[in-house]
N, C-alpha and C positions, 0 to 999 in steps of 0.2 A: 057078350057076343056082338052087340050093336056097336060098342066102342071100336072093336077090332075091325068091323066092317067099315065104319066111318074112316078109320085110319087108312085102310086099303083104298078107299074111294079117293081120299085126298091125294095119296101118292099117284094114283092112276090119272088124276086130273093134270098132274105135272109130268106126265110121261107119255108113252104111246108113240114113240118115234117111228117114222117110216123111212124107207130107203132114201127119199129125197132130202130128209132132214140130216141124215148121216153124211150124204154127199155135200150138202151145203156147208156143214160144219167143217168137213175136211178141206174145202176150198180155201178156208181162212189160212190153214197152214201151207197149202200150195203157194198162196201169195207171199207168205212170210219167208218160206224156205227158198223160193226162187231167188230172192236177193240175199238172204242170209248165207246161202251156200256159196255165194261169191266170196264171202269172208272166210268161211271155213276151208274152202278148197283152193282158192286162187290167190287171195290178197297177200298172204304171207310170202309166197314165192315172188309175187309181183313187186312187193316192197324191197326184197333183197336183190333180185336179179334185174329189175327194170329201174326202179327208183334208186337202187343201190344204197339203201339205208342200212346202217349198222345194226346187227341183230340185238345188241345191247340196248340201243335206242328204241327199237321196236318193242322190246320187252317192257321197258319203262313206260312207253306210250300206252300200251295195253293196260298196264296197272293203273295209270292215272285215269284212263277212261272208265275203268271199273270202280274207282273211288268216286267218281262223279255219279256213276250209276247207283251207288249206295245212297246218294241224296235224291237222285232223279226218280228211281223206281218207286219208293214208298210215296213220294208226292203224287205220282200218277195213280197209284193204287188208292190213295185217299180221295183223290178227285173223283175216281169212278164210284167210290162207295158213298160219297156225300153230296154230289151235285144233284140237282133236280132231274128226275127221270123225264126224258123227252118222249114224244109220241112214238119214237122208234125203239124205246127201251133205254136201259142204262149203259149197255156195253157196245151194241151194234153201231151206233153213230160214229164211234171212233174209227171205224173202217173207212168212212167217208172223209173224215178230217185228216187222217194220217197217210193214206195210201200214196198220194202224189208226192208229198215231201220225202217219203221213204224211197220211192223209186228214183227221185232226183239225186238223193244223197248216195244211193248205190252206184250211180254212174260217175258222180264227181270223184269218188275215191280213186278211180283208175285214170283220170285225165292227167296227162303230162303236158302242162302248158308251155308254149314256146318261151324261151328266155329263162326258164327256171333251171338252175344248175343241178345236174344229176348228183344226188348224194349230198347236196349242200344244205345249209340251214333253212333256206326258203322252202325246199322240197320237204324237209322234215316238219316244218311248221304247217305246210299245206296238208300233209298226210295226217297230222294230229287233228287239225280242225275238221277235216272232212270225215275222219273216222269217228270222232265224238259226235258230230252232227248225225251221222248214220245211226249211232247207238241211241240217241235221243228220239229219232223218228221211229226206230224199231220198237222202243219202249211204248210210244204213243199208241201203237196198234196191238202189240203182243200182250201187254198187261190186260187190256179189255178182252182180247180174244181168249186168253186162258181163263179169265173169270167167267166167260160166257158159258163154259161147260157146266158150271154149278147151277145155272138157271135154265138151261135147255131141258134138262130132265132131272128128276130126283131119284129115279130108279137105279139101283146099283148095277144091275145087269146091262141096262142101256148105257150107263156111263162107261162100263168096260168096253162095250162095242164102240162108243164114241172115241175112246182112247185109241182103239185099233184103227178106226177111220182117220183120226188125226195123224197117226203115224204113217198111214198110207199116203195121206195128203202131203206130208213132209217128204216122203220118198219120191213122190211124183214131182214135187217142187225141186228136188235135187237133180233129177235126170237131165234137164237142159244144161245145167252147169257141168255135169259129167260129160255131156257131149262137147261142150267148150273145152273141157280138160283134155279130150282126145285130140283136139286140134291146135291148142295154143302152145304146146311144147312140140317143137319141130326139130328134125334131125339136120345137122350141118355136115356136109361131105367135103372131102379133100378135092381141091381144084388145082389145075395147072396155073401157076402165077402169070404165065405169058398168054396162054390161049383162053384161060378161064373155064376150060372144059373139065368135066369130072374125071378124076383118076380112078381107074378100075383095078380090082385085084385080079389074081390069076383066073378066078372063076367068072370074071366079067361083071362083078358086082361093084357098085360105088363104095368107096371106103368112108365109113362114118367116123367123124372125129368128135362128135358130141351132140348135145341137145341145147336149144335156146328158146327163149320166150318170144312169141309173136304178139306184139302189143295190139295191132289192129284187130286181131281175132278176139282178144279180151274185151276191147272197148265196144266193138259191134255186138258181141255176145251180151255184155252188161246192159246195153241199151235195149236189146230184145227182151231179156228176162225182166227188166224193170217195167216195160210196157205191159208184159203179160201179168206181172204182179198186180198192177192197178186193176186189170180186168178181173182177176181172181177175187180181189177184195170187194169189188162192186157186186159180184155174184154172191159172195158170202153174205154181204149186207142184205141183199134181197131175199136170200133163201133161209136165213136163220130166224128163229122165233124165241123170244124170252118168255118162258112159261111161268116163271116165278119172279115176282118183282117185290123187293123189300122196300118199304117206305123210308126215305132218307131221314136220318136223325141229325138234328142241328149239331154241327161239330162243337165240341167243348175243348177248352185248353187241356192239352195233355192226352187227348184221345188217341192220337197217332202212336205216341210212345207206349200207351197202355196196350194197344192192339199188337204192336211189335213184341212187347214183353209176353203177351199171351202166346204168340206164335213161337217165340224162342224157348219158352218153358214147356211147350208141348212136345213130348218125346217123339211122337209119330211124325210131326211136321219137321222137326229139326233133323231127325235121322234121315228121312226121305230127301230133304233138301241137300244134305251132304252127299248122299248116295247119287242123286241126280247131278250134283256138281262134278263128281268123279266120272259119271257117265258121259257128260258133255265134254269134259277134259279129255277123256280117252278117245271119243269120237273125233274131236277137233284135232287132237295131236296126230292121229293116224291119217286123217284126211289131208292135213297140211304137210306132215313130215314124209308121208309115203310118196308125195310128188318128188321131193328131193331124192328119196331112196330109189325110186324107179328110174329117175333121170340120171343119177350119178352112179349108184351101186350096180344096178342092172343094166345101165346104159341103154334104156329103151325110151321111146316117146310114143306119140299117137295113142292108140286105144289102150296100150299098156298102162298109161297114166291113170285112166279112169277105172281100170279093171278091178283093183282092190276094193274101191268103194262100191262098185256094182255087185261084186261077190259078197261083200259084207251085208248089203241090204237085200240081195236077191231072196234069201230065205223068208223074208217078210211075206212074199207072195204066197208061200205055202202056209206059214204059221198063222196068218190072219184068218184063215178059214176055220181053224180049230182051237186057237188060243182061248176064245171065250168059253168053249166047252171045258178046256183044261182048267180054267180059272174056277168054273162052277164046281169042278170035281176036287181040285187040290188047293185052290186059293192063289191070290196074286203074289203074296210074299213067297210062297213055296215054289212056284214055277219060275219066278224071276231070280230067286236065289240059286236054283239049279242052273239056270241059264248062264249066270255070271261065273259059276265054277267052270262050266264048259268053255266059256270065252277066255278065262284066265289060263287054263291048261293049253288051249290052242295057241295062244300068243307065246307062252313059255316054250312050247315045242318049236315055234318058228325060230327061236334063238339058235338052235342047234344046226339049222341050215347054213349058218355062217361058215361052217367047216367044209361046205361043198362049193364047187365052182358056181358063181352066179348064173351062168348059162344053164346049168343043170338045176339049180335051186329054185328058179323062178316059178316053175309049175307047181311043185309041192308048197311053195309059199302061197300061191293063189288058192290052193285047196284048203290050206289052214285058215286063210282069210274067210272062206266060205263057212267052215266049221265054227270059227269065232263068231261069224254073223248069226248063225243059228242061235247060239247062246245069248248074244247081245240083244237080239230082236225080241226076246221074251219081255225084257224090261222096257225096251223102246215102245213096244205095243201097249204096255200097261201102266207106264209111269204117270200118265195124265189122269187115269182113273184113280190111281193111288193118291194123287193130290186131293181129289175130291173127297176120298175117304178120310184124309187127314183133316180137311176143313169140317167134315161132319163130326169128327172126334173132338175138335175144339169146341164146336157149337154145343155138343152134348155135355161137355165138362164145364164150360164157362157160361153158356147161354148167349154168347156173342157170336155173330157171323159177319165177318168183313171179307167178302170174297176177293175184292180188288186188292186190299192190303195183304191178304194171305198169299195171293198169287204173286204180288210184287216181291214179297219175302222169299218165296220159292224161286222166282226168276233171278233174284239177286245172287243166290247161291249158284245158279246155273251160269251166271255171268262170271262168278268167281272161278267156275270151271274153265271159262275162256282164258282167265288169267293164268291158271295152272298150265293150260295147254300152251299158251304163249311163252311162259317161262320155260317149260320143258322143251319146246321146239327150238327157241332161240338159245337156250343154254346148251343144247346139244350141238347147234351150229357153231357156237362160240368154242365149245370143247374141241371140235374137230378143225378149227381154224378156217371156217367157211369164208368169212368176210375178207380175210387176208388174201385169199385166192381170187375172190370176185372183184375186189377193188382194183386189182392189177390186170384184169382181163377185159375182154370186149364182151362177147356174147356167149362164148363156150368156155367152161371152166374144167380144169383137170386137177384131180386129187390123187394123193398117193395111197398105197394099199392099207396103211395103218389108219389113215383118216376114214377110208371107206369101211374098214372093219368096225371101227368105233361107231360110225353112223348106223350100221346094221344092228349092232348090239343094243344101242339105245332105242332104235325103232321098234324092237320086239320086247325088250324087258320092261320099259316104262309102261306100256299099256297092260302088260301081264300083271304088274304090281297093282295098277289102278283097279282092274277088273277083279283081282283077288280080294282087295279091300272091300269092294262093293258086296261081294258074296258074303264076306264075314259080317259086315254091318247089317245086311238083310236078315241073317239068321240069328244074330245075337243082340241087335239094338232096335231095329224096326219092330214095333209091337203088334201091328195090325195083321194078325193071322186070319185065316179063313173064318174061324170061330168068332173072333172079335169083330170082324166086319159084319157078320150076320147079326150080332147083338146090336151093333150101331144102327142097322136098318130099323130095328124095332124102336129104339130110343129116338131116332130121327123122326119117325112117324108120329110119336107122341108129342114131340116138340113142335112139329108142323101144325098139329091140331090146336095146340095152345096158341101159337103165333097167329093163326087165322082167327081164332076166337077173340084175340086182343087187337085185331086189325093191324098187326105189324107187317104182314105180307099179304099179297093177293096172287091168285093163280089165274093166268090168262088161258 
């Protein structure tokens, strides 16, 4: 009886989060997503339509950047796990070190310097350097931020709520860029060549001839969100507390490789990493490619550009209230698997709207975006808690806990998701001959009906396949069911007692 009481007391010492703790943790992802959403939502279109870079080059550039991440991410993870703990903790200080470089890199990606030839080699080199620099700065803050969740609390229920709050923070961070999205694609109207006045149709409306990118809106918006990102990271630094601090072990030769092998051989971590890879691939694909779809297929700009993303994440406002209760009743794997089935079905249903006139199809398309978002958000809200479960699983099975390395492993797969999204988006653009039209045009591009039909088919079927695979993997591969997670909690408590007795960790 006393042992069980002791274990419960040890867990309680490293838990007991209050509302301010959840908010402070969420602010970290507000800061990250303020700038990262520029990449997921705007950068792809900016590269093709403003820098006029070839989609094939963009695809290769993204792949090269992710290869570098394969080296950079584990290095950052091992630095977090092995450096001497500062007076501020192991992970929080990186918010201070990385927030300003990250904000600067986010703005530099969009600058078109005078004298730099549009679409030329200099422009391509500049895009590559600034994009890789952004990725390195993002790694500097995101690996420590993700690792922070494992030391903020040890309680499974609180981690589930932390995951929800992190996802809410990410959504809030996305909203300013959604607002920019509503403004940076503008309509161009037919004008009289002599007078310059707008030509009106029989009803007295201006005749719209297409959509174009307003560069000034993007740059001003990037500067604004970059400054806001710095503020969010500083608030996150001030508001978070590391309750569990493991004493650093002197690095030995081969330790990093051994840690990575432990992660790769763990079924729960490997399967969740691949599921999350597909999740981010699906999210980034739709956010990037839907901009082309709304702009070209539906011939809409303004608020219509941001509407699919808003409708996809709007269900989070409802789901965040009762998802923790559903998790307690059914389990994380169970509700997220159901959600991905719903998302896959909704995206597959979108495909059949291609047989309807775009003017008529746009409203049911938006409705299906909302339904897809309901399913998608179950996993978005719980994926970070599931990562912590996987880290617990590794610790119970191996006796080793390398939070920073584990999170860098997980994030590397998410960055592979960015590669999949980049390949899918740019391969789709190549397949429909997008660059051939853009390079011969000024700011408004015109495509034929077969090109637009192919664009729509790819926009709906690619995410449907991704989300369907995720549902399959959750139910057949990912092992941490509700019952297994409950068993992990008991084993984790026993491990914590032993670690404290051996002075391997301390609880603040």
